[in-house]
Backbone as numpy.savetxt, mean C-alpha at the origin, in Angstrom:
# Nx Ny Nz CAx CAy CAz Cx Cy Cz
-1.66 -4.08 17.48 -1.11 -3.11 16.56 -1.31 -3.55 15.11
-1.43 -4.86 14.89 -1.70 -5.35 13.53 -3.03 -4.81 13.02
-4.02 -4.76 13.90 -5.33 -4.26 13.50 -5.25 -2.80 13.08
-4.50 -2.00 13.82 -4.34 -0.59 13.45 -3.65 -0.45 12.09
-2.62 -1.25 11.87 -1.93 -1.22 10.58 -2.90 -1.59 9.46
-3.70 -2.62 9.69 -4.68 -3.05 8.68 -5.67 -1.93 8.38
-6.17 -1.28 9.42 -7.14 -0.19 9.22 -6.53 0.97 8.44
-5.28 1.31 8.75 -4.61 2.39 8.03 -4.42 2.01 6.56
-4.03 0.76 6.30 -3.87 0.32 4.92 -5.21 0.34 4.18
-6.28 -0.03 4.84 -7.60 -0.04 4.19 -8.06 1.38 3.85
-7.81 2.33 4.73 -8.16 3.72 4.43 -7.30 4.23 3.27
-6.02 3.87 3.30 -5.14 4.26 2.19 -5.55 3.64 0.87
-6.12 2.45 0.94 -6.58 1.77 -0.28 -7.71 2.54 -0.95
-8.51 3.23 -0.17 -9.57 4.05 -0.76 -8.96 5.14 -1.65
-7.91 5.76 -1.16 -7.20 6.74 -1.98 -6.57 6.11 -3.20
-6.07 4.88 -3.03 -5.49 4.17 -4.16 -6.51 3.88 -5.25
-7.73 3.59 -4.85 -8.79 3.37 -5.84 -9.08 4.64 -6.64
-9.07 5.77 -5.95 -9.28 7.06 -6.63 -8.13 7.31 -7.61
-6.91 7.11 -7.15 -5.75 7.33 -8.02 -5.77 6.41 -9.22
-6.08 5.14 -8.99 -6.12 4.18 -10.10 -7.20 4.54 -11.10
-8.32 5.05 -10.63 -9.40 5.41 -11.56 -8.96 6.53 -12.50
-8.14 7.45 -12.01 -7.61 8.50 -12.89 -6.64 7.91 -13.89
-5.68 7.13 -13.41 -4.62 6.61 -14.27 -5.19 5.67 -15.33
-6.13 4.82 -14.95 -6.69 3.87 -15.91 -7.52 4.56 -16.98
-7.93 5.80 -16.73 -8.61 6.60 -17.76 -7.64 7.51 -18.50
-6.33 7.38 -18.19 -5.31 8.16 -18.89 -5.20 9.60 -18.41
-5.69 9.87 -17.22 -5.65 11.23 -16.68 -4.64 11.32 -15.55
-4.15 12.52 -15.32 -3.19 12.78 -14.25 -3.93 12.80 -12.92
-3.44 12.05 -11.95 -4.10 11.94 -10.65 -3.86 13.19 -9.80
-4.78 13.53 -8.90 -4.61 14.71 -8.04 -3.46 14.51 -7.04
-2.69 15.58 -6.87 -1.54 15.53 -5.97 -1.95 15.26 -4.53
-3.00 15.91 -4.07 -3.40 15.77 -2.67 -3.74 14.33 -2.34
-4.46 13.66 -3.22 -4.83 12.27 -2.98 -3.57 11.39 -3.02
-2.68 11.69 -3.93 -1.44 10.92 -4.04 -0.60 11.04 -2.77
-0.47 12.24 -2.25 0.32 12.44 -1.02 -0.35 11.77 0.18
-1.66 11.89 0.27 -2.37 11.23 1.38 -2.23 9.72 1.30
-2.35 9.17 0.10 -2.19 7.74 -0.11 -0.78 7.28 0.32
0.22 8.06 -0.06 1.60 7.72 0.30 1.82 7.81 1.81
1.27 8.82 2.45 1.45 8.97 3.90 0.74 7.86 4.66
-0.44 7.48 4.22 -1.15 6.39 4.88 -0.40 5.06 4.68
0.11 4.84 3.49 0.89 3.63 3.23 2.14 3.57 4.10
2.82 4.68 4.21 4.03 4.72 5.04 3.69 4.52 6.51
2.61 5.11 6.97 2.18 4.94 8.36 1.84 3.48 8.65
1.10 2.86 7.75 0.76 1.45 7.91 1.99 0.57 7.91
2.94 0.91 7.05 4.18 0.14 6.98 4.97 0.24 8.28
5.05 1.43 8.84 5.76 1.61 10.12 5.05 0.86 11.24
3.72 0.97 11.30 2.98 0.24 12.33 3.19 -1.26 12.22
3.15 -1.77 11.00 3.35 -3.20 10.79 4.77 -3.62 11.15
5.76 -2.81 10.76 7.15 -3.14 11.07 7.40 -3.14 12.58
6.84 -2.17 13.28 7.00 -2.11 14.73 6.34 -3.33 15.38
5.16 -3.69 14.90 4.46 -4.86 15.46 5.28 -6.13 15.24
5.86 -6.28 14.06 6.66 -7.48 13.75 7.92 -7.50 14.60
8.56 -6.34 14.79 9.81 -6.29 15.54 9.59 -6.47 17.04
8.51 -5.93 17.57 8.29 -5.97 19.01 7.68 -7.30 19.47
6.68 -7.76 18.76 5.96 -8.95 19.18 6.38 -10.15 18.34
6.31 -11.30 18.93 6.56 -12.54 18.20 5.23 -13.02 17.64
4.92 -12.60 16.42 3.59 -12.81 15.87 3.51 -13.97 14.89
4.62 -14.57 14.55 4.60 -15.68 13.60 5.00 -15.23 12.20
4.75 -16.10 11.24 5.24 -15.88 9.88 4.34 -14.97 9.05
3.03 -15.04 9.24 2.12 -14.29 8.36 2.35 -12.77 8.41
2.47 -12.15 9.56 2.75 -10.71 9.56 4.09 -10.37 8.89
5.07 -11.24 9.03 6.35 -11.01 8.38 6.22 -11.12 6.87
5.44 -12.08 6.39 5.18 -12.21 4.95 4.44 -10.97 4.45
3.45 -10.51 5.22 2.70 -9.31 4.84 3.64 -8.10 4.77
4.56 -8.00 5.72 5.52 -6.89 5.71 6.38 -6.94 4.45
6.86 -8.12 4.10 7.66 -8.25 2.88 6.87 -7.86 1.64
5.63 -8.30 1.57 4.79 -7.95 0.42 4.50 -6.45 0.39
4.27 -5.86 1.55 4.03 -4.41 1.59 5.29 -3.63 1.20
6.47 -4.15 1.51 7.71 -3.48 1.09 7.84 -3.50 -0.43
7.48 -4.61 -1.06 7.48 -4.66 -2.53 6.46 -3.68 -3.08
5.29 -3.64 -2.46 4.25 -2.70 -2.86 4.75 -1.26 -2.76
5.46 -0.97 -1.67 6.00 0.38 -1.47 7.02 0.74 -2.53
7.87 -0.21 -2.91 8.85 0.07 -3.96 8.16 0.39 -5.29
7.13 -0.36 -5.61 6.36 -0.05 -6.82 5.69 1.32 -6.67
5.23 1.63 -5.48 4.62 2.93 -5.23 5.61 4.07 -5.39
6.85 3.87 -4.94 7.88 4.90 -5.13 8.13 5.13 -6.62
8.14 4.06 -7.40 8.32 4.21 -8.84 7.16 5.01 -9.44
5.94 4.67 -9.05 4.78 5.39 -9.55 4.81 6.86 -9.12
5.25 7.11 -7.89 5.36 8.49 -7.41 6.40 9.27 -8.20
7.50 8.61 -8.60 8.51 9.30 -9.39 7.95 9.71 -10.75
7.11 8.87 -11.32 6.45 9.25 -12.58 5.50 10.42 -12.35
4.77 10.37 -11.26 3.85 11.45 -10.91 4.62 12.75 -10.72
5.77 12.67 -10.06 6.60 13.85 -9.82 7.10 14.45 -11.13
7.35 13.60 -12.11 7.80 14.06 -13.43 6.64 14.49 -14.33
5.44 14.58 -13.75 4.24 15.00 -14.47 3.88 14.04 -15.60
4.14 12.76 -15.39 3.79 11.74 -16.37 2.66 10.87 -15.81
1.77 10.45 -16.68 0.74 9.51 -16.28 1.38 8.13 -16.23
1.16 7.43 -15.14 1.79 6.12 -14.93 1.27 5.09 -15.94
2.10 4.08 -16.17 1.70 2.99 -17.06 0.66 2.13 -16.34
-0.35 1.72 -17.07 -1.44 0.95 -16.47 -0.94 -0.37 -15.89
0.02 -1.01 -16.54 0.55 -2.28 -16.04 1.21 -2.10 -14.67
1.92 -1.00 -14.49 2.58 -0.75 -13.20 1.55 -0.47 -12.11
0.51 0.27 -12.45 -0.54 0.56 -11.47 -1.23 -0.74 -11.07
-1.52 -1.60 -12.04 -2.17 -2.87 -11.74 -1.26 -3.80 -10.93
0.05 -3.78 -11.21 0.99 -4.58 -10.42 1.03 -4.08 -8.97
1.10 -2.75 -8.80 1.10 -2.15 -7.46 -0.18 -2.54 -6.71
-1.30 -2.43 -7.39 -2.59 -2.77 -6.77 -2.66 -4.26 -6.43
-2.13 -5.12 -7.29 -2.16 -6.56 -7.03 -1.35 -6.92 -5.80
-0.16 -6.35 -5.69 0.66 -6.60 -4.50 -0.03 -6.03 -3.25
-0.66 -4.87 -3.38 -1.33 -4.27 -2.23 -2.50 -5.13 -1.75
-3.30 -5.60 -2.68 -4.44 -6.45 -2.31 -3.97 -7.74 -1.67
-2.95 -8.36 -2.26 -2.39 -9.59 -1.70 -1.85 -9.35 -0.29
-1.17 -8.24 -0.10 -0.61 -7.90 1.21 -1.71 -7.70 2.24
-2.76 -7.01 1.86 -3.87 -6.76 2.79 -4.56 -8.06 3.15
-4.73 -8.95 2.18 -5.37 -10.24 2.48 -4.52 -11.04 3.46
-3.21 -11.08 3.24 -2.33 -11.81 4.16 -2.38 -11.18 5.55
-2.36 -9.85 5.61 -2.43 -9.18 6.91 -3.79 -9.42 7.58
-4.86 -9.42 6.80 -6.19 -9.70 7.35 -6.26 -11.10 7.95
-5.68 -12.07 7.26 -5.64 -13.45 7.79 -4.83 -13.47 9.08
-3.72 -12.75 9.11 -2.90 -12.71 10.33 -3.67 -12.09 11.49
-4.44 -11.03 11.22 -5.22 -10.38 12.26 -6.31 -11.32 12.77
-6.97 -12.03 11.86 -8.06 -12.93 12.25 -7.54 -14.14 13.01
-6.33 -14.58 12.74 -5.75 -15.75 13.43 -5.10 -15.40 14.75
-5.04 -14.13 15.06 -4.37 -13.69 16.28 -5.10 -14.08 17.52
């Protein structure tokens, strides 16, 4: 199940790259991509949480889950700005992306060590 979570997060990351490209150019990101990105992130988070709760997988998946939860909180903040029709601050987008990349790397290591 870790592999499925990783794949969902990687597909969602493609949408995140599109969203970041808009925001970093000071433009409002498309709603459809934003919603798809959020749904894929939530799906990956649920898959990862279920895998951590059901299987005894060790520390790395749990660390990845914690990092993804922080990423999700930053994502909720960015979504609230999007909902208010505001272009997000570049620092917040870069922080969200940094946590996301770190989380994916930790999850990738966990998948490879399985």
